[in-house]
C-alpha positions in Angstrom: 146.0 92.7 153.9 145.7 95.9 152.0 146.9 95.7 148.4 148.0 98.6 146.3 148.1 98.4 142.5 150.4 101.0 141.0 149.5 101.3 137.3 152.0 102.7 134.8 149.4 103.9 132.4 152.0 105.0 129.8 152.9 101.3 129.2 149.4 99.8 129.4 146.4 99.6 127.1 143.2 101.6 127.9 141.4 98.4 128.8 143.6 97.8 131.9 141.1 99.7 134.1 138.3 97.2 133.2 140.2 94.6 135.3 139.7 96.7 138.4 135.9 95.9 138.6 136.5 92.8 140.7 138.9 94.3 143.3 137.9 94.1 146.9 137.4 96.5 149.8 141.1 96.4 150.8 142.4 96.9 147.2 143.5 100.4 146.1 144.5 101.6 142.7 147.0 104.4 142.1 147.2 105.4 138.5 150.2 107.3 137.2 149.9 109.1 133.8 151.1 112.1 131.8 149.1 114.3 129.4 150.3 112.0 126.6 147.5 109.7 127.7 144.6 111.9 128.8 141.6 109.7 128.0 140.6 107.0 130.5 137.3 105.4 131.7 137.2 105.5 135.5 133.8 103.9 135.9 135.2 100.5 136.7 137.2 101.7 139.7 136.1 102.9 143.2 139.2 103.1 145.4 141.5 104.9 143.1 144.0 107.8 143.3 145.2 109.5 140.2 148.7 111.1 140.0 149.8 113.1 137.0 153.5 113.0 136.5 155.7 115.3 134.3 156.4 114.3 130.7 159.8 112.9 130.1 161.9 109.8 129.9 161.6 107.6 133.0 159.3 110.1 134.7 156.5 107.6 135.6 159.2 105.0 136.6 160.8 107.3 139.1 157.5 108.4 140.7 156.2 104.8 140.9 159.5 103.6 142.5 159.3 106.4 145.1 155.6 105.9 145.8 156.1 102.1 146.4 158.7 102.9 149.1 156.4 105.6 150.5 153.5 103.1 150.8 155.7 100.5 152.4 156.9 103.1 154.9 153.5 104.4 156.1 152.1 100.8 156.3 155.1 99.5 158.2 155.6 96.9 155.4 152.2 95.4 156.3 150.8 95.7 152.8 151.2 94.2 149.3 152.3 96.4 146.4 151.9 95.3 142.8 153.3 97.4 140.0 151.2 97.0 136.8 153.4 97.6 133.8 155.0 95.9 130.8 158.3 97.7 131.5 160.8 95.2 132.9 163.0 98.1 134.1 161.1 98.0 137.4 162.4 94.5 138.2 165.8 95.6 139.5 164.2 98.1 141.9 161.7 95.4 143.0 164.4 92.9 143.7 166.3 95.5 145.8 163.1 96.3 147.8 162.5 92.6 148.4 166.1 91.7 149.4 167.1 94.7 151.5 163.8 96.0 152.9 161.7 92.8 152.9 158.9 94.6 151.1 156.0 92.5 149.6 156.3 93.9 146.1 156.0 92.5 142.6 155.3 93.4 138.9 152.5 92.2 136.6 151.3 93.0 133.2 147.7 92.6 134.2 145.7 93.6 137.3 144.5 90.1 138.0 146.1 86.8 137.1 143.6 84.7 135.2 143.3 81.3 136.6 143.5 78.5 134.0 140.2 76.6 133.8 140.3 72.9 133.4 138.4 71.7 130.4 135.8 69.1 131.2 134.1 67.2 128.4 131.4 66.2 130.9 130.5 69.8 131.8 126.8 69.9 132.7 124.1 72.4 131.5 123.8 73.5 135.2 127.4 74.7 135.2 126.9 76.7 132.0 123.7 78.2 133.4 125.5 79.3 136.6 128.3 80.9 134.7 125.8 82.9 132.6 123.9 84.0 135.7 127.2 85.1 137.3 128.1 87.2 134.3 124.7 88.8 134.3 125.0 89.6 138.0 128.5 91.1 137.5 127.1 93.3 134.7 124.3 94.5 136.9 126.7 95.2 139.7 128.8 97.4 137.5 125.7 99.3 136.4 124.6 99.8 140.0 128.1 101.1 140.9 128.0 103.6 138.1 124.5 104.8 138.7 125.1 105.3 142.4 128.3 107.2 141.8 126.5 109.5 139.3 123.6 110.0 141.7 125.8 110.9 144.7 128.0 113.2 142.5 124.9 115.1 141.4 124.1 115.6 145.1 127.3 117.7 145.2 129.2 115.3 147.4 133.0 114.8 147.0 134.4 112.0 144.9 135.6 110.1 148.0 132.0 110.0 149.3 130.6 108.9 145.9 133.2 106.0 145.9 132.4 104.9 149.5 128.6 105.0 149.0 128.9 103.0 145.7 131.1 100.5 147.5 128.5 100.0 150.2 125.7 99.6 147.7 127.5 97.1 145.5 128.6 95.2 148.6 124.9 94.4 149.4 123.9 93.8 145.7 121.7 90.6 145.5 120.6 90.8 149.1 116.9 90.1 149.7 116.9 93.3 151.9 119.1 95.5 149.7 117.6 98.8 150.8 117.5 98.0 154.5 121.1 96.7 154.5 122.4 99.7 152.6 120.5 102.1 154.9 121.9 100.3 158.0 125.5 100.5 156.8 125.1 104.2 155.8 123.7 104.9 159.3 126.8 103.4 160.9 129.1 105.3 158.5 127.5 108.8 158.2 125.7 111.1 160.6 123.6 112.4 157.8 122.8 108.9 156.5 119.1 109.7 155.8 120.2 112.5 153.4 122.6 110.2 151.6 120.2 107.3 151.5 117.5 109.5 149.9 119.9 110.3 147.1 120.6 106.6 146.2 117.2 105.1 147.1 115.7 105.5 143.6 118.7 103.7 142.1 118.5 100.9 144.7 114.8 100.3 144.0 115.7 99.4 140.4 118.0 96.6 141.6 116.1 95.4 144.7 115.0 91.7 144.9 111.4 91.2 145.5 111.1 89.9 149.1 109.7 86.4 149.7 106.8 86.0 152.2 108.3 84.7 155.4 106.6 82.4 157.9 105.6 83.9 161.3 108.4 82.2 163.2 111.0 83.4 160.7 109.7 86.9 160.9 110.1 86.9 164.7 113.7 85.7 164.4 114.5 88.3 161.8 113.1 91.1 164.0 115.1 89.9 167.0 118.3 89.7 164.9 117.7 93.2 163.5 117.1 94.6 167.0 120.5 93.1 168.3 122.2 94.4 165.2 120.8 97.9 165.8 122.0 98.0 169.5 125.4 96.8 168.4 125.6 99.4 165.7 124.7 102.2 168.1 127.7 101.2 170.3 130.2 101.1 167.5 129.0 104.1 165.4 131.7 106.4 164.4 131.0 110.1 164.0 132.2 112.0 160.9 133.0 115.6 161.6 131.9 116.6 158.1 129.9 114.1 156.2 130.5 115.6 152.9 134.2 115.7 153.3 135.5 112.2 154.1 138.9 112.0 152.2 140.5 108.5 152.2 143.9 108.1 153.9 145.6 107.5 150.6 144.0 110.6 149.1 145.4 112.8 151.9 148.8 111.2 151.6 148.8 111.9 147.8 147.8 115.5 148.1 150.4 116.3 150.7 153.1 114.5 148.6 152.1 116.4 145.5 152.4 119.8 147.3 155.7 119.0 148.8 157.0 117.7 145.4 156.0 120.9 143.7 158.0 122.8 146.4 161.0 120.7 145.6 161.5 118.9 148.9 163.8 115.9 149.0 162.2 112.4 149.0 163.4 111.8 152.5 161.7 115.0 153.7 158.5 114.3 151.8 158.2 110.9 153.6 158.9 112.5 157.0 156.5 115.4 156.6 153.7 113.2 155.2 154.0 110.6 157.8 154.0 113.2 160.6 150.9 114.9 159.2 148.9 111.7 158.7 149.8 110.5 162.2 148.6 113.6 164.0 145.9 115.0 161.7 142.9 113.7 163.7 144.4 114.2 167.2 143.4 117.0 169.5 145.6 120.0 168.7 146.9 118.0 165.8 147.9 121.0 163.7 150.0 122.5 166.5 151.6 119.1 167.1 152.5 118.8 163.4 154.0 122.3 163.3 156.0 121.7 166.5 157.4 118.5 165.0 158.5 120.3 161.8 160.1 123.1 163.7 162.0 120.6 165.8 163.2 118.8 162.7 164.0 121.7 160.4 164.3 124.8 162.7 161.9 127.6 163.2 162.0 129.3 159.8 162.2 126.3 157.6 159.8 124.3 159.8 157.1 127.0 159.6 157.7 127.4 155.9 157.0 123.6 155.3 154.0 123.7 157.6 152.5 126.5 155.5 152.8 124.3 152.4 150.4 121.7 153.9 148.4 123.8 156.3 145.3 124.0 154.0 145.4 120.2 153.5 145.2 119.2 157.2 
């Protein structure tokens, strides 16, 4: 299940983003901030959306409350929403969402709840060694993530592409065939995978594990397995219309929502317009379908006016 972490950055310390490093593929971070807190280190986070809200009392609270309902709506309540804040004022709204709308939502003061470790006087040296190795691997994984993002960004790709490629590389970190595994997944994901792989290959070489010499029988099995994987990948390959422009679903939602908010649409209208746009954006004649739906809902003049607000985003 997809989990969204809505961070109230005004009520949290700067170190909160460091806790994002262990989040999974289906975890997304949405950070709300004002210019009162401009400095932040984004190197720990891959799947993140940043929303700047106006300064003022309860500004972040109102935006986060609205966004939580918005996420629940577009996901048909099939997601988990966690508000990360020390502000207990969210609790009343959270209880309302739970009781009346059955939304899976809660509040925490940290990204991840630390599990209490049982002290054991008979802990072996092996356990200690494994812990140290795991810490070293996590540190290397973070460095790999940062270096890949930097390399892809220098190649003039968009942030969404940098995040996705870094996610793929860290996913295969520690594999005996790191370069081959990354290259294969890039091939499935992007039409111009060779171009993208060439950008990250020097970074991957630094973290690649030296391959062990395999016995003849094992080599034959490996080649057969790779052949089957290649055939399967060819059948399931998805084509990207523009490899350098692959915005995430949440990013598109966010941009449309921001434009509509600036044009002072009501929350109910923002949800309807955004949901209609995302639903039809990739369909044939999608733009015309979206425009027709807005005209039907708001009338010819108002419908076309709203469509022009989001036209460049879709």
